[in-house]
C-alpha positions in Angstrom: 26.8 28.5 5.3 24.9 28.7 8.7 21.7 27.2 9.9 18.7 28.3 12.0 15.4 26.9 13.3 12.1 27.6 11.8 11.1 28.7 15.3 13.7 31.4 15.6 15.5 30.6 18.8 18.4 28.6 17.3 20.7 30.5 14.8 24.2 30.5 13.6 24.8 26.6 13.5 27.4 25.0 11.3 26.4 22.2 9.0 28.1 19.7 11.2 26.3 21.1 14.4 23.0 21.1 12.4 23.4 17.4 11.4 24.3 16.4 15.0 21.4 18.5 16.6 18.7 16.9 14.3 15.5 18.4 15.6 16.3 22.0 16.7 16.5 22.5 20.5 13.6 24.9 20.2 11.3 22.3 18.8 11.7 23.6 15.2 13.2 22.3 12.2 16.8 23.4 10.8 17.1 25.1 7.5 20.0 27.2 5.9 19.9 30.9 6.6 19.8 31.3 2.9 19.4 29.0 -0.1 22.1 29.3 -2.7 20.8 29.9 -6.2 22.3 28.6 -9.4 22.5 30.2 -12.9 21.0 28.5 -16.0 24.7 27.9 -17.1 25.4 26.1 -13.8 22.3 23.9 -14.2 23.2 23.0 -17.9 26.7 22.1 -16.9 25.3 19.9 -14.1 23.4 17.8 -16.8 26.7 16.2 -17.9 27.9 15.0 -14.5 27.8 11.6 -13.0 25.7 11.3 -10.0 28.5 11.4 -7.3 30.0 14.5 -9.1 26.7 16.2 -9.1 26.0 15.4 -5.5 29.3 17.0 -4.7 28.5 20.2 -6.5 25.0 20.5 -4.9 26.1 19.4 -1.3 29.2 21.7 -1.2 27.0 24.8 -1.6 25.4 23.9 1.7 28.5 22.4 3.6 31.1 24.9 4.6 32.9 23.1 7.5 33.8 19.7 5.9 37.0 19.8 3.6 36.2 19.2 0.0 38.3 16.0 -0.3 36.5 14.4 2.8 33.1 15.4 1.5 33.8 13.8 -1.9 35.1 10.6 -0.1 31.9 10.4 2.0 29.8 10.8 -1.2 31.7 8.2 -3.1 31.5 5.6 -0.4 27.8 6.3 0.1 26.9 5.4 -3.5 29.2 2.4 -3.9 26.4 0.3 -2.4 24.0 1.0 -5.2 23.4 -1.7 -7.8 22.9 0.6 -10.8 25.8 2.6 -12.2 23.7 5.7 -12.6 22.6 5.5 -9.0 19.1 7.0 -9.9 18.5 6.1 -13.6 15.6 7.6 -15.6 13.4 5.3 -17.7 11.0 6.8 -20.3 7.8 4.6 -20.3 4.5 5.4 -22.1 4.8 9.2 -22.0 6.2 9.6 -18.5 9.8 9.5 -17.2 10.4 7.2 -14.2 13.1 8.3 -11.7 14.1 5.0 -10.3 15.3 5.7 -6.7 15.3 2.0 -5.4 18.7 0.8 -6.4 20.2 1.0 -3.0 20.6 -1.6 -0.4 17.1 -1.6 0.9 15.3 -0.9 -2.5 13.9 2.4 -1.5 14.5 6.1 -2.1 15.5 6.6 1.5 18.8 4.9 0.7 19.9 7.8 -1.3 20.1 10.0 1.8 20.6 7.5 4.6 23.7 5.8 3.1 25.1 9.4 3.1 23.9 10.3 6.5 25.2 7.0 8.1 28.7 7.7 6.7 28.4 11.3 7.8 27.6 10.4 11.3 30.5 8.0 11.6 32.8 10.7 10.3 31.6 13.3 12.7 31.5 11.0 15.7 35.1 9.8 15.0 36.2 13.4 14.5 34.6 14.4 17.8 35.3 11.3 19.8 31.7 11.0 20.6 29.0 8.4 20.6 25.3 8.5 19.5 22.0 6.9 20.0 19.8 7.3 16.9 16.1 7.5 17.5 13.8 7.4 14.5 10.2 6.4 13.4 9.3 4.8 10.2 6.2 4.2 8.0 8.1 1.5 6.3 11.3 2.5 4.2 13.1 4.9 6.5 13.7 2.2 9.1 15.5 -0.3 7.0 17.4 2.4 5.1 18.6 3.9 8.3 19.4 0.6 9.8 21.5 -0.4 6.7 23.2 3.0 6.8 24.6 2.4 10.3 24.5 -1.2 11.1 27.8 -2.3 12.6 29.2 1.2 12.6 31.3 2.2 15.6 30.0 4.5 18.4 26.3 4.3 17.1 23.3 2.5 18.4 20.0 2.8 16.5 16.5 2.5 17.7 13.7 2.4 15.1 10.0 2.6 15.7 7.6 1.1 13.3 3.8 0.7 13.6 3.1 -3.0 14.5 1.4 -4.8 11.7 1.1 -1.7 9.5 4.0 -2.0 7.2 4.5 -4.4 4.3 5.9 -8.0 5.2 9.0 -7.2 3.3 9.4 -3.8 4.9 9.2 -5.4 8.4 11.6 -8.3 7.5 14.1 -5.8 6.2 14.2 -4.3 9.6 13.8 -7.1 11.9 16.3 -9.5 10.2 19.2 -7.1 10.9 20.4 -8.5 14.1 23.7 -6.4 14.6 24.2 -5.7 18.3 23.8 -1.8 17.7 20.3 -2.2 16.0 17.0 -2.2 18.0 13.7 -2.6 16.3 10.6 -1.4 18.3 7.1 -2.3 17.0 4.7 0.2 18.5 1.0 -0.7 19.1 -0.1 2.4 17.1 0.4 4.3 13.9 3.4 6.0 12.2 2.1 9.3 13.5 2.3 7.9 17.1 6.0 7.0 16.4 6.6 10.4 15.1 5.2 12.0 18.0 7.2 9.9 20.4 10.4 10.7 18.6 9.7 14.5 18.7 8.7 14.3 22.3 11.9 12.4 23.2 14.0 15.0 21.4 12.0 17.8 23.1 13.3 16.4 26.4 16.5 18.2 26.2 18.0 16.6 29.3 17.3 13.2 28.0 18.5 14.2 24.5 21.8 15.4 25.8 22.4 12.6 28.3 21.9 9.9 25.6 23.3 11.9 22.7 20.2 11.4 20.6 20.7 11.6 16.9 18.0 12.0 14.2 17.7 10.0 10.9 14.1 10.9 10.1 13.8 13.8 7.6 13.6 16.2 10.5 17.5 15.9 10.1 18.4 18.6 7.4 21.1 16.3 5.8 18.4 13.9 4.7 16.5 16.5 2.8 19.8 18.0 1.3 20.9 14.6 -0.1 17.5 14.2 -1.7 17.8 17.5 -3.6 20.4 16.1 -5.9 18.2 13.6 -7.7 16.0 16.4 -9.0 18.8 18.0 -10.7 20.0 14.6 -12.0 16.6 13.8 -13.4 16.2 17.2 -15.0 19.7 16.9 -16.6 18.9 13.4 -18.1 15.5 14.5 -19.4 16.8 17.8 -20.8 19.5 16.1 -22.7 17.0 13.8 -24.3 14.4 16.3 -25.0 15.8 19.8 -25.0 13.1 20.8 -22.5 13.5 24.1 -20.6 11.2 23.1 -17.7 9.8 20.0 -16.1 7.1 18.6 -13.9 7.9 16.4 -11.1 5.2 14.0 -9.5 6.1 13.0 -6.0 4.2 10.4 -3.9 4.5 11.7 -0.4 3.1 11.4 3.1 5.7 13.4 5.3 6.4 16.1 2.8 10.1 15.5 3.0 10.7 14.1 -0.5 8.6 16.8 -2.1 10.2 19.5 0.0 13.6 18.5 -1.3 12.1 19.3 -4.8 10.9 22.6 -3.5 14.5 23.4 -2.4 15.7 22.6 -5.9 13.2 24.9 -7.4 14.3 27.6 -5.0 17.7 27.1 -6.1 16.8 27.7 -9.8 15.9 24.3 -11.2 13.2 25.1 -13.8 10.3 23.1 -12.2 7.1 24.2 -13.7 5.1 22.6 -10.8 5.6 20.0 -8.2 2.7 17.5 -8.3 2.0 16.3 -4.6 0.4 12.8 -4.9 -1.1 11.2 -1.8 -3.2 8.1 -1.0 -6.3 8.3 1.0 -4.5 9.9 3.8 -4.8 13.1 2.1 -4.1 15.8 4.4 -1.4 17.3 2.1 -3.4 17.1 -1.1 -6.4 18.9 0.7 -4.0 21.5 1.9 -2.8 22.2 -1.7 -6.2 22.0 -3.3 -8.4 23.9 -0.8 -6.3 25.1 2.2 -7.6 22.3 4.5 -4.9 21.1 6.8 -6.8 19.1 9.3 -5.7 15.9 10.9 -7.9 12.8 10.2 -7.7 9.1 11.3 -5.0 7.2 9.5 -6.3 4.7 7.0 -4.4 1.6 6.0 -3.8 1.4 2.2 -1.7 -0.5 -0.4 0.9 2.2 -0.2 1.8 2.1 3.6 4.7 4.4 3.5 2.3 7.2 2.9 -0.2 6.3 5.7 0.5 9.4 7.5 -1.7 12.4 8.6 0.7 14.7 10.4 3.6 15.6 8.0 6.6 16.5 10.0 8.5 18.3 7.2 5.4 20.7 6.4 6.8 23.1 9.0 9.8 23.7 6.7 7.5 24.7 3.9 5.3 26.8 6.1 8.5 28.8 7.1 8.8 29.9 3.5 5.0 30.4 2.9 4.9 32.6 6.0 7.8 34.7 4.6 10.2 33.2 7.1 8.2 34.7 10.0 9.3 32.5 13.0 6.6 33.9 15.3 3.8 33.0 12.9 5.3 29.5 12.8 5.3 29.1 16.6 1.7 30.3 16.7 0.7 28.0 13.9 2.3 24.9 15.5 0.7 25.6 18.8 -2.7 26.0 17.1 -2.2 22.7 15.2 -1.3 20.9 18.5 -4.3 22.3 20.2 -7.1 22.0 17.5 -5.6 19.5 14.9 -6.0 21.9 12.0 -4.7 25.0 10.3 -6.4 27.3 7.9 -5.0 29.5 5.2 -6.0 32.8 3.5 -6.3 33.4 -0.3 -3.0 35.1 -0.4 -1.4 32.0 1.2 -3.1 29.8 -1.3 -2.3 31.8 -4.3 1.4 31.3 -3.4 0.9 27.7 -2.9 -0.6 27.3 -6.3 2.5 28.9 -7.8 4.5 25.8 -6.8 2.2 22.8 -6.4 -0.6 20.8 -7.8 -2.1 17.9 -5.9 -4.2 14.7 -6.3 -5.3 12.0 -3.9 -5.4 8.4 -5.3 -7.3 5.7 -3.7 -6.5 2.0 -3.5 -8.7 1.1 -6.4 -7.1 3.7 -8.7 -3.6 2.6 -7.5 -4.2 -1.0 -8.5 -5.8 0.1 -11.8 -2.7 2.2 -12.5 -0.3 -0.6 -11.8 -2.4 -2.8 -14.1 -2.7 -0.5 -16.9 0.9 0.7 -16.8 2.0 -3.0 -16.9 -0.3 -3.8 -19.8 1.0 -0.8 -21.9 4.7 -1.1 -21.1 5.6 -4.5 -19.3 6.9 -2.3 -16.5 5.8 -2.9 -12.9 5.1 0.1 -10.6 5.1 -0.3 -6.8 2.0 1.1 -5.3 3.5 4.3 -4.1 5.0 5.1 -7.5 1.6 4.2 -9.0 0.1 7.0 -7.0 2.7 9.4 -8.4 2.1 8.1 -12.0 -1.7 8.6 -11.7 -1.3 12.1 -10.4 1.4 13.0 -12.9 -0.6 11.9 -15.8 -3.8 13.6 -14.7 -2.4 17.0 -13.7 0.7 17.6 -15.9 0.3 19.5 -19.1 1.4 17.4 -22.1 3.7 20.1 -23.5 6.2 19.7 -20.5 7.8 16.3 -19.6 6.7 14.9 -16.3 9.1 12.8 -14.1 7.4 10.5 -11.6 9.5 9.4 -8.6 9.7 5.6 -8.3 10.2 5.4 -4.5 10.4 1.7 -4.0 11.0 -1.6 -5.8 7.7 -3.4 -6.5 9.0 -6.5 -4.8 8.6 -4.8 -1.4 4.9 -4.7 -2.0 4.2 -7.9 -3.8 0.7 -8.3 -2.3 -0.6 -5.2 -4.0 1.3 -6.0 -7.3 -0.3 -9.5 -7.2 -3.8 -8.1 -6.8 -3.2 -5.7 -9.7 -1.6 -7.9 -12.3 -1.8 -11.5 -11.0 2.0 -11.7 -11.0 4.6 -11.8 -8.4 7.3 -9.2 -9.1 10.7 -10.6 -9.4 12.7 -10.4 -6.2 16.1 -8.8 -6.3 18.9 -11.1 -4.8 18.9 -9.0 -1.5 15.5 -10.3 -0.7 15.9 -13.9 -1.5 15.3 -16.1 1.6 14.7 -13.1 3.9 11.7 -14.9 5.5 14.1 -17.6 6.9 16.6 -15.2 8.5 16.8 -14.8 12.2 14.6 -11.9 13.5 14.8 -9.5 16.4 12.0 -7.1 17.5 10.3 -5.8 20.6 6.5 -5.0 20.6 5.9 -2.0 22.8 3.1 0.4 23.7 3.0 3.7 21.8 4.0 5.5 25.0 6.9 8.0 25.1 7.9 7.0 28.7 8.0 3.4 27.7 10.2 4.1 24.7 12.5 6.4 26.5 13.1 3.7 29.2 14.0 1.2 26.5 16.4 3.7 25.0 18.0 4.4 28.3 18.5 0.8 29.2 20.0 -0.1 25.7 21.9 3.2 24.9 25.6 3.0 23.9 
């Protein structure tokens, strides 16, 4: 299995090299040269596997240069830190299936990929005798999950940018209370989109990237997306065993298109997904694209679901590569146009293809709180605001004859303010959050300026 860039100038990379490169050196995103397909028999057999075994079966089809025993050991070690024996259990509540992705150390779906990626980085650096400086941006959950994935690991420093004052208090504390010497938190005076831009510009400076051995933990790193593909198969297996269903809907709250792109990869592999339901908050660039072909950047709005307060979705380029029939020249033209004008337009043929795979809905703050309130009243189950966006969209758009799985992307205790507004109750805190406000904190507030961030990395690089 080899990897190539969406922009066409980087080809023939091994999996290991793709992981270490992160963002492709031509500015594109890395993808496998071909996506392996699975038979219905394979998928049926997968439904009986425990999560780590399933992860090995999926990942091994994309990883050709890590011995099987080593890959299995990496996977097993990555999921030992999860608090639930099923890793990503599925709960049936009031007609929908909730795929709980928040049982990792930072209580968010990003742990599923970043525990694996942290161990993978450590493995590759030890093998190569190298060091790495990880640079990433977060809208809330990626940062803490990445930090917990590599804190205290040898040969790695990590620099995480988050928008100052624009993540939930718990999200901020989960990052800033990790004071290991290899962890650096930077609160930028701007939005997540500013942070994402800074990271891409830093990686685009190839001399700087090489000099400081930059590594990527954002979902621009293919290994992030690949690890997330697994739980789509796991959820289908659990629901199909219960219901005998032959196809399924997935409703995915998303702002950066990474989580739902993992579902798209699973669909291309043969998983019988009827439609992927793309659920956004008021920052609805992605739902506007799916519904009417309008991909135009607007001002970021702060909402009760801050991890989706994003306008420019970095993983969207990966999907465009397939929408444009793997035409790298068209991708380069589209990305240049987007940078120049802040928008893209699509023809009827493009949109017909989009409609084959996606449905979409934008859910505002009032609807989010009402969904939390109604779901709790009918089931006693507390949704976090991001998951509520997905539940609202799934219920509204999925046909009743096919099961719908809604991805629960975070524990409600991470967003207690929104939950309290919705139901008047404080969600119970897991033990990992007890007393977090009283821990030592370390963070630097910095301008949303690429030059300033690069200077900070240079001065603190390993």
